[in-house]
N, CA, C and O of each residue as an XYZ file, in Angstrom:
436
protein
N      20.162     16.438    -42.572
C      20.470     17.760    -42.067
C      20.295     17.774    -40.555
O      19.481     17.037    -39.999
N      21.063     18.614    -39.912
C      20.988     18.726    -38.461
C      19.790     19.556    -38.036
O      19.338     20.442    -38.762
N      19.288     19.257    -36.859
C      18.173     20.034    -36.324
C      18.634     21.452    -36.024
O      19.792     21.686    -35.678
N      17.721     22.380    -36.160
C      18.035     23.784    -35.932
C      18.201     24.064    -34.441
O      17.429     23.569    -33.620
N      19.193     24.847    -34.105
C      19.403     25.275    -32.733
C      18.280     26.214    -32.318
O      17.712     26.918    -33.153
N      17.966     26.223    -31.041
C      16.915     27.107    -30.543
C      17.275     28.578    -30.701
O      16.379     29.422    -30.744
N      18.566     28.912    -30.788
C      18.979     30.308    -30.903
C      19.107     30.756    -32.350
O      19.294     31.948    -32.596
N      19.016     29.856    -33.309
C      19.166     30.203    -34.719
C      17.808     30.488    -35.345
O      16.823     29.806    -35.066
N      17.775     31.503    -36.192
C      16.548     31.842    -36.900
C      16.406     31.033    -38.183
O      15.293     30.796    -38.652
N      17.541     30.609    -38.755
C      17.523     29.865    -40.006
C      18.391     28.620    -39.889
O      19.357     28.596    -39.127
N      18.042     27.592    -40.646
C      18.780     26.341    -40.616
C      20.087     26.471    -41.378
O      20.138     27.113    -42.427
N      21.158     25.853    -40.847
C      22.454     25.831    -41.506
C      22.642     24.494    -42.191
O      22.172     23.468    -41.700
N      23.330     24.501    -43.328
C      23.723     23.257    -43.970
C      25.196     23.339    -44.320
O      25.705     24.395    -44.698
N      25.878     22.195    -44.187
C      27.275     22.135    -44.590
C      27.308     22.210    -46.106
O      26.648     21.418    -46.779
N      28.060     23.141    -46.647
C      28.080     23.356    -48.081
C      29.443     23.878    -48.474
O      29.977     24.779    -47.827
N      30.014     23.316    -49.538
C      31.296     23.785    -50.036
C      31.068     24.627    -51.278
O      30.701     24.112    -52.334
N      31.288     25.926    -51.142
C      31.216     26.862    -52.252
C      32.450     27.746    -52.172
O      32.885     28.110    -51.079
N      33.007     28.088    -53.303
C      34.112     29.024    -53.276
C      33.536     30.432    -53.168
O      32.537     30.772    -53.802
N      34.193     31.229    -52.354
C      33.655     32.534    -52.013
C      34.732     33.607    -52.074
O      35.930     33.324    -52.075
N      34.267     34.832    -52.124
C      35.151     35.983    -52.001
C      34.529     36.898    -50.956
O      33.321     37.132    -50.954
N      35.362     37.402    -50.081
C      34.872     38.340    -49.080
C      35.644     39.642    -49.247
O      36.870     39.644    -49.358
N      34.911     40.741    -49.261
C      35.515     42.053    -49.462
C      35.203     42.925    -48.258
O      34.038     43.225    -47.997
N      36.228     43.337    -47.522
C      35.993     44.236    -46.388
C      35.909     45.690    -46.857
O      36.473     46.066    -47.885
N      35.203     46.479    -46.089
C      35.114     47.919    -46.341
C      35.457     48.652    -45.049
O      35.137     48.180    -43.958
N      36.100     49.792    -45.170
C      36.398     50.594    -43.987
C      35.123     51.305    -43.545
O      34.132     51.330    -44.276
N      35.154     51.872    -42.362
C      33.989     52.615    -41.884
C      33.664     53.789    -42.802
O      32.513     54.220    -42.877
N      34.669     54.305    -43.497
C      34.453     55.395    -44.432
C      33.932     54.942    -45.788
O      33.638     55.773    -46.648
N      33.815     53.621    -45.990
C      33.269     53.085    -47.227
C      34.293     52.681    -48.262
O      33.921     52.211    -49.337
N      35.604     52.851    -47.965
C      36.628     52.449    -48.919
C      36.744     50.931    -48.948
O      36.729     50.271    -47.908
N      36.860     50.390    -50.159
C      36.961     48.944    -50.315
C      38.346     48.456    -49.943
O      39.348     49.037    -50.359
N      38.404     47.380    -49.155
C      39.661     46.742    -48.812
C      40.015     45.680    -49.846
O      39.360     45.566    -50.882
N      41.047     44.912    -49.559
C      41.501     43.866    -50.461
C      40.625     42.629    -50.320
O      40.486     42.102    -49.216
N      40.029     42.153    -51.414
C      39.216     40.938    -51.337
C      40.079     39.724    -51.003
O      41.277     39.706    -51.285
N      39.469     38.728    -50.410
C      40.152     37.491    -50.077
C      39.275     36.323    -50.509
O      38.063     36.335    -50.293
N      39.889     35.314    -51.120
C      39.167     34.120    -51.549
C      39.142     33.104    -50.416
O      40.103     32.979    -49.657
N      38.041     32.389    -50.312
C      37.915     31.361    -49.298
C      36.912     30.319    -49.730
O      36.565     30.217    -50.907
N      36.449     29.544    -48.764
C      35.416     28.554    -49.047
C      34.453     28.481    -47.886
O      34.810     28.766    -46.743
N      33.249     28.102    -48.188
C      32.241     27.996    -47.141
C      32.445     26.721    -46.351
O      32.924     25.718    -46.882
N      32.083     26.762    -45.088
C      32.011     25.565    -44.257
C      30.556     25.213    -44.009
O      30.180     24.040    -44.021
N      29.731     26.244    -43.782
C      28.287     26.043    -43.752
C      27.597     27.340    -44.120
O      28.196     28.416    -44.089
N      26.326     27.218    -44.468
C      25.589     28.335    -45.037
C      24.139     28.268    -44.592
O      23.562     27.187    -44.470
N      23.564     29.422    -44.355
C      22.133     29.526    -44.075
C      21.641     30.813    -44.718
O      22.431     31.582    -45.265
N      20.334     31.046    -44.652
C      19.799     32.299    -45.162
C      20.263     33.485    -44.319
O      20.234     34.624    -44.783
N      20.690     33.224    -43.085
C      21.089     34.295    -42.185
C      22.570     34.587    -42.137
O      22.976     35.622    -41.607
N      23.402     33.686    -42.688
C      24.839     33.923    -42.621
C      25.649     32.766    -43.144
O      25.120     31.817    -43.723
N      26.952     32.866    -42.927
C      27.887     31.901    -43.483
C      29.070     31.719    -42.545
O      29.516     32.673    -41.907
N      29.578     30.494    -42.460
C      30.852     30.218    -41.799
C      31.827     29.901    -42.910
O      31.594     29.001    -43.717
N      32.933     30.651    -42.949
C      33.903     30.546    -44.031
C      35.290     30.236    -43.500
O      35.606     30.506    -42.341
N      36.112     29.664    -44.369
C      37.524     29.433    -44.094
C      38.312     30.339    -45.026
O      38.106     30.327    -46.240
N      39.218     31.127    -44.448
C      40.004     32.096    -45.209
C      41.479     31.979    -44.861
O      41.832     31.387    -43.841
N      42.359     32.547    -45.715
C      43.777     32.608    -45.348
C      43.980     33.477    -44.101
O      43.145     34.326    -43.787
N      45.055     33.266    -43.419
C      45.333     33.990    -42.179
C      45.535     35.487    -42.396
O      45.495     36.256    -41.435
N      45.750     35.912    -43.633
C      46.054     37.314    -43.896
C      44.821     38.200    -44.064
O      44.959     39.387    -44.363
N      43.629     37.655    -43.880
C      42.398     38.422    -44.079
C      42.277     39.556    -43.077
O      42.341     39.323    -41.869
N      42.101     40.791    -43.564
C      41.833     41.890    -42.633
C      40.384     41.832    -42.162
O      39.489     41.519    -42.947
N      40.153     42.123    -40.916
C      38.817     41.993    -40.352
C      38.171     43.349    -40.117
O      37.901     43.734    -38.980
N      37.930     44.059    -41.199
C      37.221     45.332    -41.121
C      35.758     45.094    -41.467
O      35.422     44.144    -42.174
N      34.916     45.944    -40.976
C      33.500     45.806    -41.301
C      33.016     47.095    -41.919
O      33.637     48.128    -41.671
N      31.981     47.117    -42.685
C      31.144     46.012    -43.140
C      31.830     45.174    -44.225
O      32.916     45.517    -44.693
N      31.190     44.084    -44.612
C      31.740     43.147    -45.585
C      30.729     42.888    -46.692
O      29.532     43.118    -46.521
N      31.215     42.414    -47.809
C      30.368     41.848    -48.849
C      30.888     40.444    -49.118
O      32.087     40.248    -49.318
N      29.991     39.474    -49.123
C      30.337     38.093    -49.417
C      29.803     37.779    -50.808
O      28.620     37.975    -51.086
N      30.675     37.293    -51.677
C      30.263     36.869    -53.009
C      30.312     35.349    -53.060
O      31.350     34.743    -52.794
N      29.180     34.735    -53.405
C      29.059     33.278    -53.466
C      28.760     32.859    -54.892
O      27.822     33.367    -55.506
N      29.551     31.935    -55.425
C      29.256     31.362    -56.731
C      28.259     30.239    -56.561
O      28.576     29.201    -55.981
N      27.047     30.443    -57.066
C      25.988     29.434    -56.958
C      25.503     29.144    -58.367
O      24.923     29.998    -59.038
N      25.755     27.917    -58.796
C      25.456     27.505    -60.160
C      26.135     28.482    -61.116
O      27.350     28.660    -61.026
N      25.415     29.110    -62.010
C      26.023     30.032    -62.978
C      25.895     31.491    -62.563
O      26.129     32.391    -63.371
N      25.525     31.729    -61.307
C      25.298     33.098    -60.853
C      26.147     33.401    -59.624
O      26.702     32.502    -58.992
N      26.233     34.685    -59.302
C      26.963     35.116    -58.113
C      26.024     35.920    -57.229
O      25.416     36.898    -57.665
N      25.916     35.488    -55.974
C      25.181     36.266    -54.977
C      26.194     37.166    -54.290
O      27.247     36.697    -53.859
N      25.890     38.448    -54.182
C      26.770     39.407    -53.499
C      25.978     39.989    -52.349
O      25.078     40.808    -52.542
N      26.329     39.550    -51.134
C      25.494     39.801    -49.968
C      26.245     40.634    -48.938
O      27.356     40.274    -48.548
N      25.663     41.736    -48.492
C      26.303     42.510    -47.424
C      26.204     41.759    -46.100
O      25.250     41.022    -45.852
N      27.206     41.963    -45.266
C      27.204     41.299    -43.973
C      28.106     42.007    -42.986
O      28.726     43.029    -43.279
N      28.152     41.412    -41.797
C      29.059     41.929    -40.765
C      29.694     40.747    -40.054
O      29.102     39.675    -39.930
N      30.908     40.971    -39.594
C      31.648     39.928    -38.901
C      30.953     39.599    -37.585
O      30.740     40.481    -36.753
N      30.599     38.326    -37.398
C      29.958     37.890    -36.161
C      30.982     37.290    -35.202
O      30.904     37.510    -33.994
N      31.942     36.532    -35.735
C      33.001     35.933    -34.908
C      34.101     35.397    -35.812
O      33.889     35.200    -37.008
N      35.277     35.162    -35.236
C      36.339     34.494    -35.973
C      37.210     33.691    -35.020
O      37.260     33.947    -33.817
N      37.902     32.700    -35.608
C      38.747     31.807    -34.835
C      39.934     31.397    -35.702
O      39.754     30.905    -36.815
N      41.159     31.602    -35.184
C      42.347     31.167    -35.904
C      42.619     29.713    -35.554
O      42.738     29.361    -34.380
N      42.717     28.869    -36.578
C      42.962     27.443    -36.375
C      44.456     27.171    -36.298
O      45.275     28.012    -36.668
N      44.795     25.990    -35.812
C      46.201     25.608    -35.651
C      46.979     25.632    -36.971
O      48.185     25.880    -36.970
N      46.300     25.375    -38.095
C      46.992     25.367    -39.385
C      47.172     26.764    -39.975
O      47.695     26.901    -41.081
N      46.743     27.808    -39.248
C      46.931     29.189    -39.689
C      45.754     29.761    -40.448
O      45.687     30.972    -40.657
N      44.816     28.911    -40.870
C      43.627     29.449    -41.532
C      42.687     30.025    -40.490
O      42.794     29.743    -39.296
N      41.779     30.826    -40.967
C      40.846     31.493    -40.068
C      39.426     31.124    -40.461
O      39.064     31.165    -41.637
N      38.635     30.769    -39.477
C      37.208     30.561    -39.682
C      36.508     31.837    -39.247
O      36.725     32.325    -38.138
N      35.669     32.375    -40.123
C      34.906     33.551    -39.734
C      33.426     33.299    -39.953
O      33.014     32.667    -40.925
N      32.659     33.802    -39.040
C      31.217     33.772    -39.161
C      30.741     35.142    -39.584
O      31.083     36.146    -38.959
N      29.952     35.190    -40.644
C      29.414     36.443    -41.150
C      27.895     36.383    -41.065
O      27.269     35.446    -41.560
N      27.320     37.384    -40.439
C      25.872     37.529    -40.408
C      25.476     38.398    -41.594
O      25.977     39.511    -41.751
N      24.565     37.879    -42.436
C      24.103     38.671    -43.566
C      23.238     39.821    -43.070
O      22.416     39.655    -42.169
N      23.437     40.987    -43.671
C      22.631     42.156    -43.335
C      21.904     42.596    -44.596
O      22.533     42.981    -45.582
N      20.608     42.540    -44.563
C      19.767     42.995    -45.660
C      20.059     42.311    -46.999
O      20.303     42.995    -47.992
N      20.040     40.956    -47.044
C      20.246     40.290    -48.328
C      19.065     40.549    -49.257
O      17.920     40.639    -48.813
N      19.353     40.666    -50.530
C      18.306     40.904    -51.517
C      17.505     39.637    -51.806
O      17.951     38.529    -51.508
N      16.327     39.811    -52.386
C      15.462     38.675    -52.715
C      16.147     37.718    -53.689
O      16.036     36.501    -53.541
N      16.852     38.259    -54.681
C      17.554     37.418    -55.653
C      18.629     36.583    -54.956
O      18.784     35.397    -55.250
N      19.369     37.200    -54.036
C      20.418     36.483    -53.310
C      19.830     35.374    -52.446
O      20.375     34.272    -52.403
N      18.733     35.650    -51.764
C      18.088     34.628    -50.939
C      17.567     33.481    -51.797
O      17.634     32.321    -51.391
N      17.052     33.795    -52.972
C      16.583     32.749    -53.883
C      17.746     31.847    -54.289
O      17.596     30.626    -54.335
N      18.903     32.441    -54.584
C      20.087     31.654    -54.939
C      20.534     30.777    -53.773
O      20.840     29.600    -53.963
N      20.573     31.343    -52.571
C      20.982     30.560    -51.403
C      20.037     29.387    -51.186
O      20.481     28.283    -50.868
N      18.754     29.613    -51.352
C      17.763     28.531    -51.157
C      17.970     27.385    -52.129
O      17.573     26.256    -51.838
N      18.586     27.648    -53.287
C      18.858     26.587    -54.255
C      19.853     25.563    -53.704
O      19.817     24.393    -54.084
N      20.736     26.002    -52.815
C      21.792     25.100    -52.343
C      21.610     24.664    -50.889
O      22.365     23.824    -50.399
N      20.630     25.219    -50.201
C      20.394     24.728    -48.853
C      19.124     23.963    -48.872
O      18.702     23.441    -47.840
């Protein structure tokens, strides 16, 4: 594993998990979910790869399939980058993850 950056609160690990991200409008209406995959994961957030059609509204919920369970974690968009192949990498900072979700994440990091 790579050494932790001085600016990071939690260690990141490269991990491939299939994910779903669901945007919500400021009024709380649910947007269209989009399937993607993780590029790396930590207790504090996730870097994901998504199709280019993903709407970038906040707040978000990230659903991660971990073993036989699903962690559903609220988050907010931290950054995004469109790659040459048209896919988008987005960084999501988790906001107020539950104890059960953190326990699941710890199983894979």
